[in-house]
N, C-alpha and C positions, 0 to 999 in steps of 0.2 A: 451510204451516209456520211456524210463529213459534219463534224461538229467543231465546238471553240470549246467545248471544254470536256473532259471524262466522263464518257458516259456512266450513269450510275447503274447498281444491280437492275432495279427497276427498267431505267430505260434498254438497257439489254434484253430482259425478259420479255417487254413489249416488242425487241426486233424482231428476238427468237420466234414469237406467235406468228408475227406477220409472214414469216418464213415460209406457213407450211401451204399456203395457197400460191405461191412463186414456183416459175418452172424454170430450169437451166436457162444460161445466155447464150446460149449457142446450140446450132442444129440437132445435134443427136451424140450421146455419152460415146467415148473412146478416141477421141483426138489425142490422147494424150499418147496413144502408140503412133499417130500418123497425122502429123499435123496439118490441116487445110491452110489452103493459100490464104496470105495475111495474116498468119500467128507466128509469133516467135517462139523458138523451141530453145530450150536449157535444159542443160543437163550435165548433172556432177557425178562423180564417182569418187570415193575416197574411203580409207582404211581406217574405221574407227575401234577397233579391237582386235583380240586374237583368241579361238576356242570357243567352243559352244557355251563357257557359262559369258563370256561375253555377247554371244549370240542371242542368248537368254536373257540377258539385260538389254539389249537393244531393241527384242520384239517386244516385250514389257514396255520398252519408253513408246514406241508407236502406240501401242497399246490406250496408252492414257495422254496421247497428243506432247511428250515432252520434248517434240523436235520443233514445235511452235509454240515453247514456253520461254520466250526471251525477255519478256520484261517490257520492250518497246510493243511489244505484238504478243496476241494470246488469243486461244479458243475457246468458247463457251458454246455451250453450257462446262462449266468446270467437269471434269472426268465425262465428258460426253461419248456416249456409244461410238463405236467405230464399223456399227452394223449399217449396209447400204440402206439408203433410203432416212438416215439421222440426219437434220439440220444441223448447222453450224453456225457461228456466230464469229469472225475473225475480228477481232478490237486491234486497231494499229494506230500508234501514236506516230508521227511525223512532220518535222518542219512546225510544229506549237501547236498543233490542232490535230484532232481525234478523227479514226473512220470505222464506221462497221460495217462489214461486208460479208453476204449471206454465201453459204457454200452447205454442199450437199453429198454425203458421202455416197460415192458409187458401188466401189469394189473394197473388200478385205478379202486377201488370198492368204491362204498358208499354202507356198508352193512344194514342191518335191523334195525333198532333204532339208536343209538348212534355208528357208527362204521365206518371207512374208512382206504383204504391201499392202497399203492402203491409199485409196485415191479419191477426190474428190473432185467437185467440180463446180464452176462458179454460178450462183443464182443473178436474177436478173437486177437485184440490188445492188449487186458487184460492182466493184469502182474496174476489175478486168473482165473479160469472158475469157473461159479457159480451164484446163483442168491440171492438176497438180497430183502427184504420184510418191510416193515414200516407202520405198524399198530396204531391207536388209536381208543381206545373204552372207552365207558362208563361202569364202572362194577355196573349193577345195584342193588345191595344189599345196598352199603354204598353211588352212586354216585362219586364216584372215576374215576378221569379219567386214564386210563391205555396206554403206550407207549409199544408196542414190537416190537424187533427188530429180524428176524429170518434169518441166513443167511446161506447158503450152499455153500460151495467153496472147491477147490482145488487150488495149484500152478500150472501154466501154465508157466509161463517164465521161464528159465532157471536160473536168478538171482531168483525170487522168490522159485524156490525148492534148491537151494543151502542155501539160507536163512530161510529157513521155520520156526525156534524158533523166527526167530525178525517178519516174517511175521503175526504170531501170536500172538505177543506183542501189533503191529501194531493195529492189528484185535481190542483187546482185548482193545487199546486206543479207537478206535473209537467207538464204543458200548458206553464206558465211557463219554465221550466228548460229543457225541448225546446225551446221555439222557441227561448232562449238559444243552445241548443248549436248549432242547425241554422243560425241567421245567422251564427254564428263560424266555422264550417264553410262555409258558401257562400259569403258574404264577405272575400273573400281578398284 
């Protein structure tokens, strides 16, 4: 949903209500682990801290969507659960307009050792079609805390298809800003 003004709290609530009946915008969950033909794969892995305290802060940040609290991009409802099945609204401000995009938490995994991830998939009212996974883990050799963003996407909405080069720049900006947010949150 593209808007010429910032959506109010009531606008976001109405949008979240509409998400209940929507399905994923692609055939079946799990594409982040193996992208289908026609989808772009973006992945970045960076060090954001060191040691178990930084890992605990990084894990807590993912639990509260801090990786998406970027000013120009934010997840609603505030404090949204990361439990599978939870619907989220992603509010984005770009190029002088706003958009609301629907997603659904698909997976939340506490892996073996120091590893934690959250994955969401796009719903049929999202400008993109695909999945995005956020993972923090401790790299055993040096106890570095690593942050991985892995996204599989393709444009779905007409404006996203027409402005695909701009969409790709926004995706790059998101990764850069998300890494900065996680680094600030983790390394205190």
